[in-house]
SEDREN-409285 format. One line per 3 residues: number of its first residue (from 1); their letters; for each residue x negated, y, z of N, C-alpha, C, CB. Coordinates in steps of 0.001 Angstrom, whole numbers, always signed. Atoms other than C-alpha are relative to their C-alpha. Glycine has a CB too. Example, Ala and Ser with C-alpha at 12.3 -4.5 7.8 and 13.67 -1.06 7.14 Angstrom:
SEDREN-409285
1 = AS = -890/-1190/+0/-12300/-4500/+7800/-900/+1200/+0/+992/+27/+1246; +820/-1190/-60/-13670/-1060/+7140/+770/+1090/+730/-414/+462/-1415
This chain:
SEDREN-409285
1 = XXX = +760/+644/+1147/+23701/+20742/+22484/-542/+1098/-816/+903/-959/-899; +1009/-626/+1396/+21174/+22972/+20056/+662/-218/-1154/-1530/-744/-283; -402/+79/+1278/+22724/+23576/+16543/-907/+1497/-978/+1879/+50/+111
4 = XXX = +424/-751/+1331/+20644/+25247/+13545/+782/-389/-1133/-1460/-250/-390; -123/+757/+1205/+22253/+25234/+10642/+320/+1941/-775/+1601/-1649/+14; +361/-1354/+355/+22909/+28518/+7937/+1655/+654/+310/-720/+138/-1813
7 = XXX = -508/-1551/-528/+24998/+31549/+8636/+1388/-440/-1166/-1380/+1891/-455; -960/+238/+683/+28921/+31166/+6953/+588/+942/+519/+530/-1168/-59; -274/-1285/-234/+30875/+33688/+6215/+1084/+845/+1083/+265/+249/-1129
10 = XXX = +40/-216/-1780/+32887/+33007/+9408/-755/+960/+986/-486/-1158/+551; +616/-78/-865/+30074/+34034/+11022/-442/+1427/-156/-838/-1005/+84; +442/-1502/-128/+29726/+37559/+10168/+178/+1229/+940/+385/+445/-908
13 = XXX = -195/-551/-1098/+31142/+39090/+13215/-887/-383/+1353/+1271/-201/+133; +745/+406/-931/+29154/+36938/+15637/-1628/+795/-603/+169/-1807/+125; +1460/-870/+419/+25731/+37901/+13371/-83/+1285/+434/-251/+190/-1525
16 = XXX = +722/-1483/-523/+25965/+41606/+13661/+149/+468/+884/+131/+1008/-507; +20/-461/-963/+27160/+41844/+16936/-1382/-354/+1124/+1235/-310/+314; +1005/+521/+252/+24057/+39765/+17246/-1038/+191/+465/-123/+25/-823
19 = XXX = +871/-1414/+369/+21802/+41917/+15626/-141/+1027/+698/+377/+633/-993; -233/-1081/-596/+23158/+45141/+17133/-512/-257/+1551/+1476/+365/-212; +273/+266/-1442/+22838/+43644/+20643/-1180/-2/+308/+438/-1094/+471
22 = XXX = +1906/+421/+219/+19107/+42498/+20185/-532/+1568/-777/-403/-1882/-1575; +321/-1260/+966/+18549/+46118/+18087/-1190/-637/-1082/-691/+1528/+1028; +407/+923/+1510/+17897/+43822/+14672/+704/+388/-985/+260/-1587/-39
25 = XXX = -534/-797/+1349/+20486/+45915/+12530/-842/+79/-1501/+124/+1538/+460; +511/-183/+1248/+17546/+46105/+9942/-119/-1116/-1077/-1153/+473/+218; -58/+1358/+726/+18010/+42454/+9297/+890/-456/-658/-121/-879/+632
28 = XXX = -1677/+21/+926/+21393/+42827/+7771/-257/+664/-1102/+1463/+844/+715; +816/+298/+1962/+19202/+44395/+4392/+1240/+540/-192/-483/-1971/-1052; -690/-519/+1055/+20986/+45166/+1552/+993/-1199/-404/-1004/+496/-1164
31 = XXX = -771/+1391/+293/+22750/+41560/+1378/-131/-978/-1176/+1295/+288/-77; -373/+537/+1434/+21513/+40783/-1884/-1289/-1691/-52/-489/+1698/-1556; +687/+1119/-36/+19932/+37165/-2245/-486/-427/+1269/-947/+93/-813
34 = XXX = +593/+761/-1283/+19506/+36796/+1483/+1824/-768/+829/-1117/+1633/+1354; -747/+951/-725/+21010/+34393/+3846/-654/+467/+1392/-190/-1674/-500; +184/+342/-1435/+20909/+33442/+7807/-54/-1563/+546/+1123/+664/+677
37 = XXX = -240/+783/-645/+20085/+30216/+9463/+440/+311/+1929/-1098/-719/-433; -499/-552/-1091/+21441/+30418/+12892/-848/-999/+1109/+1734/-9/+2; +577/+573/-1568/+20052/+28992/+16417/+1342/+132/+735/-1420/+1077/+897
40 = XXX = -1356/+258/-936/+23409/+28007/+18345/+176/-948/+985/+1044/-316/-723; -609/+1256/-790/+24558/+26391/+21655/+839/+124/+848/-786/-695/+649; -1368/-44/-13/+27724/+26076/+22562/+765/+1747/-153/+346/-791/+1463
43 = XXX = -875/-1314/+969/+28881/+28697/+20263/-425/+1304/+441/+1799/+56/+202; +1035/-1456/-159/+25981/+31290/+21593/-429/-58/-946/-1152/+248/+1000; +1229/-602/+1202/+23705/+32878/+19076/-1283/+418/+635/+512/+1471/-875
46 = XXX = +1008/+253/+6/+20454/+32289/+20509/-1442/+594/-569/+293/-794/-258; +1209/-53/+1313/+18547/+33152/+17459/+308/-92/-1493/-969/-1207/+118; +414/+232/+1460/+17961/+33651/+13791/-976/-106/-410/+258/+657/-714
49 = XXX = +749/-477/+971/+16274/+33862/+10759/+570/+145/-1095/-956/-608/-183; -490/-556/+1461/+16683/+35967/+7458/-785/-263/-934/+175/+1394/-145; +541/+200/+1187/+15786/+34465/+4175/+322/+692/-1180/+134/-1082/-217
52 = XXX = -825/-554/+1376/+15971/+35624/+399/-816/-1240/-598/-279/+1928/-792; +582/+763/+553/+15583/+33705/-2051/-534/+823/-1346/+821/-1163/-103; +355/-907/+1083/+13484/+35067/-4904/-143/-725/-976/-1098/+796/+138
55 = XXX = -178/+489/+1478/+12274/+33404/-8109/-1333/-648/+122/+229/+1207/-1351; +1779/+829/+517/+9399/+31198/-9294/-298/-1154/+710/-1540/+980/+375; +254/+511/-922/+9790/+28816/-6671/-191/+464/+1350/-692/-443/-333
58 = XXX = +729/-680/-1080/+9334/+31371/-4285/+1098/+204/+958/-756/+1373/-426; -1429/-765/-1091/+11585/+32325/-1028/-698/+842/+1170/+1175/-1440/+999; +59/-561/-1535/+10982/+34790/+1872/+594/+8/+1003/-33/+880/+136
61 = XXX = -790/+17/-1464/+11619/+34399/+5882/-640/+1857/+180/-790/-1641/+1584; +587/-1385/-228/+11851/+38290/+6173/+470/+140/+1698/+765/+1355/-1215; +949/-170/-1487/+12348/+37821/+10126/+748/-1189/+406/+128/+1612/+1208
64 = XXX = -370/+1395/-705/+12869/+35130/+12640/+226/+639/+1678/-1539/-1407/-185; +0/-714/-1728/+13974/+36135/+16394/+677/-1306/+1033/+1378/+1793/+141; -458/+1040/-1269/+14928/+33703/+19527/+96/+1262/+802/-1211/-1416/+682
67 = XXX = -102/-1098/-1373/+16261/+36019/+22735/-1340/-646/+387/+1549/-122/+1389; +1332/-183/-1245/+13363/+36319/+25254/+246/-636/+1143/-305/+1512/+557; +11/+1271/-997/+15287/+33854/+27775/-254/-1215/-536/+1234/-216/+677
70 = XXX = -159/+1324/+338/+14925/+31110/+25556/-1243/-275/-1087/+1548/-258/-588; +1415/-74/+478/+11592/+31852/+24506/-1056/-1121/+498/-524/+1353/+429; +612/+820/-739/+9031/+29202/+25074/+732/-1792/+331/-130/+936/+1230
73 = XXX = -721/+1650/+16/+10858/+25676/+24759/-75/-287/-1567/+1955/-122/+644; +220/+238/+1684/+10030/+25447/+20899/+1503/+93/-982/-709/-1788/-230; -1072/-514/+1015/+13106/+26791/+19608/-491/+856/-591/+1202/+488/+425
76 = XXX = +283/-758/+1801/+11062/+29226/+17008/-404/-1144/-469/-1350/+1396/-402; +505/+963/+1070/+9256/+26082/+15829/+1284/-662/-675/-1016/-1188/+672; -1527/+571/+553/+12707/+24486/+15369/+537/+871/-948/+1172/-124/+1152
79 = XXX = -526/-969/+1869/+14139/+27589/+13569/-610/+120/-866/+270/+1415/-213; +1111/-129/+1255/+11081/+28090/+11585/+208/-1329/-850/-1780/+88/+591; -738/+797/+338/+11818/+24559/+10847/+808/-463/-1147/+424/+133/+604
82 = XXX = -1056/-507/+886/+15029/+24475/+9888/+402/+710/-1239/+383/+459/+483; +71/-1255/+772/+14503/+27533/+8071/-762/-840/-1692/-1243/+1438/+1069; +186/+975/+1388/+12237/+25558/+5704/+170/-743/-306/-625/-322/-445
85 = XXX = -927/+1110/+148/+13847/+22742/+5484/+1530/+160/-1366/+596/-112/+1729; -1286/-217/+925/+17095/+24066/+3947/-864/+956/-898/+1599/+746/+785; +764/-242/+510/+14443/+25980/+1831/-137/-992/-1406/-853/+90/+932
88 = XXX = +777/+644/+938/+12903/+23465/+622/+1325/-1376/-827/-1601/-721/+1034; -1424/+1153/+900/+16802/+21043/-162/+231/+1042/-1095/+1966/-431/+1101; -111/-918/+457/+17122/+24286/-1673/-655/-17/-1875/-590/+827/+1103
91 = XXX = +1390/-160/+131/+14188/+23884/-3864/-1037/+575/-1/-185/-143/-442; +1167/-1243/-491/+11756/+26219/-2891/-1049/-512/+115/+135/+761/+1324; +1616/+821/-76/+8184/+25278/-2946/-889/+856/+1047/-975/+17/-1754
94 = XXX = +503/-804/-441/+6792/+28116/-1341/+933/+1275/+660/-809/+200/-917; -1008/-807/-941/+7813/+30573/+1695/-1429/+1062/-108/+713/-836/+1889; +1068/-864/-272/+6100/+34274/+1799/+844/+436/+1232/-512/+1155/-1207
97 = XXX = +177/-343/-1421/+6479/+35364/+6077/-229/+874/+37/-694/-463/+743; +186/-1544/-254/+6804/+39060/+6391/-21/-495/+1181/+1041/+1271/-422; +167/-41/-1736/+5379/+39442/+9813/-15/+2048/-184/-2164/-1117/+886
100 = XXX = +373/-1108/-907/+4881/+42281/+12217/-603/-660/+1575/+1481/+1011/+197; +567/-119/-1259/+3419/+42507/+15469/+681/-1190/+833/+241/+1485/+610; -688/+1296/-683/+5942/+40470/+17081/+293/-1669/-444/+1233/+462/+181
103 = XXX = -277/+1096/+307/+5928/+37589/+14897/-1345/-614/-189/+895/-21/-1029; +1460/+617/+81/+1905/+37310/+13877/-436/-725/+634/-856/+601/+71; +788/+841/-1082/+829/+35708/+17180/+862/-1649/-65/+157/+927/+1831
106 = XXX = -500/+868/+203/+4004/+33179/+16073/-445/-825/-1110/+987/+328/+19; +359/+631/+1216/+3067/+32547/+12704/-1498/-586/-179/+256/+982/-1024; +874/+240/+282/-58/+31960/+13369/-544/-1525/+1243/-627/+1410/-132
109 = XXX = -113/+967/-506/+334/+29556/+16328/+518/-1786/-479/+580/+601/+720; -247/+1245/+897/+2128/+27553/+13585/-1069/-710/-806/+932/+353/-951; +1223/+484/+1155/-1256/+27255/+11822/+350/-18/-1657/-429/-1681/+352
112 = XXX = -94/-650/+1659/+26/+29570/+8520/-1246/+800/+204/+1578/+1131/-537; +1010/-832/+391/-2459/+31287/+6693/+364/+1794/-295/-506/-754/-1296; +17/-1633/+19/-2736/+35435/+6496/+686/-275/-2316/-2587/+1046/+591
115 = XXX = +23/-180/+1214/-1056/+35787/+3048/-1140/+45/-1406/+485/+866/+190; +1286/-347/+895/-4210/+36941/+1266/-1369/-1267/+215/-608/+1758/+601; +973/+1713/-15/-5829/+33287/+2104/+44/-985/-794/+223/-890/+1040
118 = XXX = -832/+810/+802/-3786/+31845/+3/-317/-320/-1462/+1184/+568/+31; -4/+16/+1361/-3804/+30551/-3386/+539/+388/-1231/+31/-643/-102; -1126/-738/+434/-862/+32252/-4368/-355/+1230/-295/+1016/+39/+873
121 = XXX = -6/-1189/-569/-1855/+35520/-3261/+18/+916/-1534/-1371/+191/+1144; -89/-949/+899/-3110/+37412/-6744/+1455/-354/-1021/-1486/+22/-783; -1522/+472/+524/+484/+35644/-8278/+842/+687/+968/+352/-1756/+19
124 = XXX = -1071/-785/-1052/+2511/+37457/-5434/+167/+1379/+118/-273/-273/+1317; -131/-1416/+59/+916/+40277/-6091/+471/+459/-1665/-1539/+668/+513; -586/-93/+1487/+1454/+40559/-10135/+1441/-125/+331/-537/-1241/-1146
127 = XXX = -1395/-598/+122/+5038/+39584/-9299/+718/+799/+708/+708/-719/-54; -575/-1392/-806/+5840/+42586/-6677/+1361/-757/+271/+167/+1748/-1045; -1648/+174/-1091/+8484/+40960/-4819/-353/+918/+989/+443/-1769/+931
130 = XXX = +392/-510/-1060/+6668/+42774/-2180/-1020/+1479/-300/-674/-1209/+730; +1370/-580/+60/+4236/+45727/-1814/-1330/-497/-22/-84/+627/+824; +1362/+639/-125/+828/+45121/-1453/-126/+628/+1200/-1197/+241/-1125
133 = XXX = +430/+156/-2015/+484/+46629/+2179/+764/-868/+723/+296/+1458/+1042; -589/+1215/-481/+3454/+44365/+2785/-114/-1046/+56/+649/-176/-197; +231/+1151/-21/+2128/+41396/+1440/-1497/-172/+1165/-101/-423/-1600
136 = XXX = +1204/+478/-997/-1468/+41893/+3834/+356/-296/+1202/-1039/+938/+224; -420/+190/-1610/+413/+41945/+6798/+660/-1201/+82/+998/+1141/+648; -765/+1328/+204/+2293/+38571/+5906/-525/-1587/-343/+795/+320/-1044
139 = XXX = +422/+1570/-114/+1862/+34581/+5891/+653/-561/-1103/+453/-817/+1396; -173/+27/+1505/+1950/+32448/+3171/+726/-1535/+490/-1649/+130/-1264; -459/+665/-794/+3831/+29211/+3852/-32/-1414/-1144/+1376/+679/+680
142 = XXX = -686/+1691/+1169/+3570/+25536/+817/+923/-815/+814/-1467/-1473/-520; -721/+744/-1311/+6247/+23754/+2406/+29/-1159/-164/+1350/+295/+359; +168/+1451/-402/+5713/+20447/+1475/-1332/-175/+662/+105/-977/-1239
145 = XXX = +1049/+388/-524/+2355/+20204/+2710/+27/+1049/+1479/-1266/+126/-1136; -2/-536/-1099/+3529/+22214/+5998/+935/-1460/+713/+653/+1691/-54; -299/+760/-474/+5767/+19463/+6356/-774/-1535/+76/+978/+171/-382
148 = XXX = +1268/+826/-104/+2885/+17171/+5930/-367/+292/+729/-891/-109/-727; +647/-258/-1446/+1956/+18115/+9141/+530/-627/+1263/+63/+1408/+296; -1270/+723/-1228/+3162/+16499/+12615/+416/+1317/+560/-682/-1239/+1546
151 = XXX = -603/-973/-586/+5109/+18999/+14362/-1156/+109/+1425/+1740/-401/+257; +850/-280/-1321/+3533/+20930/+17142/+237/-931/+1028/+273/+1356/+616; -84/+830/-1167/+4866/+18786/+20025/+55/-1837/-24/+1279/+561/+611
154 = XXX = +828/+1613/+554/+4020/+15050/+18307/-1127/-149/+708/-575/-129/-1685; +616/+1060/-867/+2712/+13108/+20707/-1501/-1015/-1611/+1970/-1391/+801; +598/+140/+953/+1015/+11665/+17368/+245/-1791/+186/-1482/+817/+3
157 = X = -397/+1357/+388/+2815/+8379/+17352/+794/-62/-1061/+621/-671/+967
């Protein structure tokens, strides 16, 4: 059974081993105001997201990863949804989704827009959570609006 949940203190070694094995140690970051959602099956870590709590109702997903052998089965979509749901339950209304070439296509498939197309773009530039250059390649998510849409796999019933 696949489980998606927030990382706990006892997951530290499992997470560090996973990130090292998949050459993702940069996701460990500085540890301030950040956390992870884990994608587990049978105790094996298959993927994770790293997110950060910002201020003014904003959060950021700074990395999302599913191991290559598990891609194409909707796990990335589920991991993104689990992370956004967790953030929403924590009171966050909006998420910045930092992107690179590996995640750009995924976020586009999720019908997310580049951050410079969002109504909050100039506010986010002013708040300076990230440099303008970093924001230019990032995506934006109004979490309530995201969950008002049907899931990608929804049959419309």
